N, C-alpha and C positions, 0 to 999 in steps of 0.2 A: 504494500500500500504506500509506503514511503517513496518507493521508486516511481510509481505512477504519479504521485503528487509532485515529485521533483520534476518529472518530465513535463507535466502540465504547466508547472511554474516556468520552466525554460521556454516552452513553446509560447506561453503568454508573453514573456519578455521579448522574444524574437518578433512576435506579432506587433507589439508596441513599437519596437525599433523600426520595423518595416513601415508602419503607418507614419512615424515621425520622419523617416527618410524621404518618403514620397511627398510629405508636406513641405520639405525644405525647398528654397528657391534654387533654381538651376541657373548656372551662368552659361550663356551662349556667346561664343567668341566669333567675331567677324573681322575679316581683313578687307581693305579697300579693293584688292584685286579679285575678290570673290572666293578665295581659297580658305575660308573659315568653315565653321560648322554649317553655314548656309551661304548661298551666293549673294543675297541682298538683305537689307534690313527688313523689308516687308516679308520675305520668306521666313526670316527668324521670328518675327512677330507672329506670323500665322502658325508657326510650330510651337510657340511658347505657351506656357501655362500662367495662371494667376500668380503674380509676385516674382516672376523670373527677372533676370538681369541680362540685358543685351549689352555686351562689352565690346566696344569698337577699338581696334588697334589704330594707331596713328596713321594719318593719310587723308585722302579725300574720297568720300563716298558719293558717287553721282550716277546718273543714268536711270533707266527703268528699275523700279523696285527700291530706289533710294530717294524718291520724292513722292509726294502725295501718299504718304505712309499712313495707313489706317490703324488706329489703336483702339482696341475693343475690351481691354481688361487691364487690371493693375499691373504696371511694369515699370522698370527702371532702364533708361538708356544712358550709358555713360562711356567715357573714353578710358582706356587703360591707364593713360598718363594723367588724366584729369586736367589736361592743358588744352583749352579751346583753341589756342593758336595753331595747334598741330593736328587736331582731329576735327575734320570739317564734313558736314553733310551739305553738299552743294545741290540745291533743288532746282537748278537751272532747267528750264523746260517744263517744270511742274507748276501747278497752281499754288500748292502749299508744300511746306516741308513735312509737317505731321498734322493729321486730321483726327480729332477726338469727337466722337458722336455722343451726344448727351443722353442717349437712351441707356447708357451703361453707367452703373454705379461703380466707380473705380477711382484709383489714385495713380497719377502719372508723374514720373520724376525724370528730369534731364540733368546730367552732371558732366561738366567739363567738356562740352562740345560746342562747335560753331554751327549755326544754321544760316545759310545764306542763299541769295539769288532766287527765292520763290517769287512767282508772278504775283501772288497776293500775300499770304501770311506765312511766317515761319512756323508758328504753332497756331492751330486754328481749332477752336471748339465750337460745335454747331449742333443744331437739331432742335426738337421741341423742348420747351423750357418749363419745368415745374417750378413753383414758387418756393423752392428750398434748395439747399446745397446737397448734391449727391456725390461729391468727391472733391479731389484737389488736383491742382497742377503745381508742381514744385520745380523751379528752375534754379539750379545752383551752379555758379561759376561758369556761365555760358556767354557766348557772343552771338547775337542775332542781328544780322545786317543785310542791307541792300535788298529788302523785300518790297515789292510794289505796293502792297496794302499795309498790314501791321506786322511788326516783328512778332507780337503776340496778339491775336484776335480772339478774345475770350467772350464769345457770345453765348456760351453754354453755362449751365448752373454749377460751376466749379469755383471753389476758393482758389485764389492765385497767390503763390508765394514766390517772390523773386529775391535771390540772395547773391551778392557779389557778381552781378551780371551786367554786361554792357549791351545796350540795345541802340543801334546807330544806323543812320542813313537809310531809314525805312520811310514809307509814306506816313505811318504813325508808329510811334514806339510801342505803346500798349493801347489797344482799342478794346473797350468793354461793351456791354450790351446796351440796348435801347430801353425805353420806358417799360418798367415792370418785367424786365427779362434780364438775362445775363448774370453776371457774377454777384456774389454776396460779400466777399471780402477780397480786397487786394492789399497785400502786405509786401512792402519793398524795403530791403535793407542793404546798405552798402552797394547801391547800384548807380549806374550812369546812363541816362537817356540823352543822346546828343545827336544833333544834325538830322533829326527826323522832321517830317512835315508838321506833325504835332507830337508833343512829348507823350502825354496821356490824354486820351479823348474818350469820353464816356457819356452815354445818355441815361445811365441808370446806375444801380448798385446800392449797396447798403453801407459798407464801411471801408474807408481807405486809411491805411496806416503807412506812413513814409518815414524811414529812419536813415540818417547819415547818407543821403543820396543827392545826386546832382541831376537837374533837368535843365538842359542848356542848349542854346543855339538851334532851337526849333524854328522852322520857317513861319509857322502860325503861333499858337499858344503853347506855353510850356505845359500847363495842366488846364484842361477844359472838362468840367463835370457838370452836365446840364440836367441834373436831377438826381439828388440823393433822395430816392422816392420811398414812399410808405409801403410799397407792395410786399416787402420781405419782412416786415415787422418793425418794432420800435427801436432796434439797436442801430441807429443811423448816425453816421458821422464822418468827419474828415479830420485827421490828425497828422501833423508833420513836425518832426523834431530834427534839429541839427542838420538841416538840409539847405540847398541853394537852388533857387529857380532864377536863372539869369540869362541875359543876352538872347532872349527869344524874340521872334520877329513881330508878333502882334502884342502879346501880353504875357505876364507871368502866370497868374492864377485866376481862372473864372470858376466860380463855385456857386451853384444854386442849391440851397438846402430845401428840405421837404416843405411843401405848402400845407400839409395837414396839421392843424394845431395840436392834436393829441400826441403827435410824434415830434417833440422838440429835439432837433438834431444837436449833436455836439460838434463844435468846431474849435480846434486847438492848434495853433501854430506857435512853436516855441524854439528859441535859439536858432533861428533860421534867417536866411537872407533872400529877399526878393528884389533884385537890383538889375539895372541896366537893360530892362526890357523895352522894346521900341515904343510901345504906346502906354499900356496900363500895367501897374504892378499887381494889384489885386482888384478884381471886380467881384464883390460878394453880394449875392441876392439871398435874402432870408425870408422865412415865413412872417406873416403879419402879426401873429401872436406868438411871442417868445416869453419864456419865463426868465426871471432874473438869473437863475442858476445855469441856464442853458444858452446864455448869450454867447456869440462867438468870442473867443479869447485869443489874443495875440500878445505874447509876452516875450521880452528880450529879443525882438525881431527887428531887423533893419529893412526898411523899404525906401529905396532912394534910387535916383538916376534913371527912373522910368520916364516914359512920355517924352523921349528925347527928339521925336519927330513930330510932324504936323498932323492934320486931320486925316481920318481914315474911314472910308465907307460909312459916312453918316455919323460917326462917333467923334467928331471933331471936339465936342464939348466934354468928352470923356478922356482926353489926354491928361491923365493924372496918375499919381502914384497909387491912389486908393479910391475905389468907388464903393460906397455902401448903399445898397438898395433896400431900404426899409429895415426895421427892427433895431433895437439897441445893440450896441457893440462895446465890449470891454477892451479898451485900448491901453491898459496898464503896461508901462515899460516899453511902449513902442518907440522906435525912432523913425519918423517919417521925414524924408528929405524934401518934400514938396507939398503940393496941394492935395487936399482930400475933398472929393465930391460926394455929396449925399443926394441921391435921386429923390425928388420931392414927392414922396408918397405918405405925407403926414408922419414922418419919422420923428421920434423924440430927439432932435438934434438942435443944438444952438451954436451960434457963432462964437459964443463966449466960452465954450468948453475948451479949456486950455490944453488938455491932454491930447487933443486932436490936431493941434497945430492950426494950419490955415484951412478952415472948414468952409466949403462953399456949397450952394445948392445947384444941382443940375436938373435939367428937365428933359423928359423923353421927347 
């Protein structure tokens, strides 16, 4: 009886080990010349399982199967060197580099690669959009460049995390969803968005968190968010810390907060610089009913050198460092190098408010 129990115990252990081994992620190795485990990235994706790692050896991956790459399950795509300068996915001739369909609940991670030359987007999430997040896109230590549309076009319901990444020379650096669709969180840390048509352009979203990043030399606006809307719940807001929005062609930051009173958005800009943008530094549009605790707050922030050129497309009276469109705003510890315009929608603003510097009324 002892022998049978011992055998049963051994077989049980082997069974557990077998189950555990099959659950482990597999590493699939690819070479640019096609002599890896599979000839192309798409072939490797098609053969992979949930949670596998596609590891790219250094060189340039291009041609059929290395562009318009469909992703359908949780996966990591990384270079063996983790150096994006020497491991490149060249999507020339393709519409997108990678395509993520929002019908899948999954997490996607890109590490140490360059994605370049896509006709539209380097990374593109698309599809029907539920009003909730169903996964994440994580981009670590990558370069995304020279794409006709967006470096990252996140129109699907995925939280987006960008870390130590450079996005440059694209039509838009990061494009998010339209009203009541698209992403729910965009968090950017130690990133540079430069020489894009737009730095960040969004018509929707829930929460934006920007840390230690640079948005610079865009042809249009550095950051344009035209509705932090109420569709995804009450956790709405824009926060930027220790960052710079500078030398952009139209303006630095355009931000329209939610219009629904019960969803008072948070807006916090701290220890940052919004400087030397061609027209407007900050254009802030807020809800008509704001609570005193949820007023936009800008602390230890420098706003100067903006509006260095003349009128532009009907906004000649908006050539200013700061435009505040309705609602109270807490300007403690601001440094404003020039005029502040407040659009006249019966906002509680007075010329005598010394903390605002030179406050003027502007009219639509």
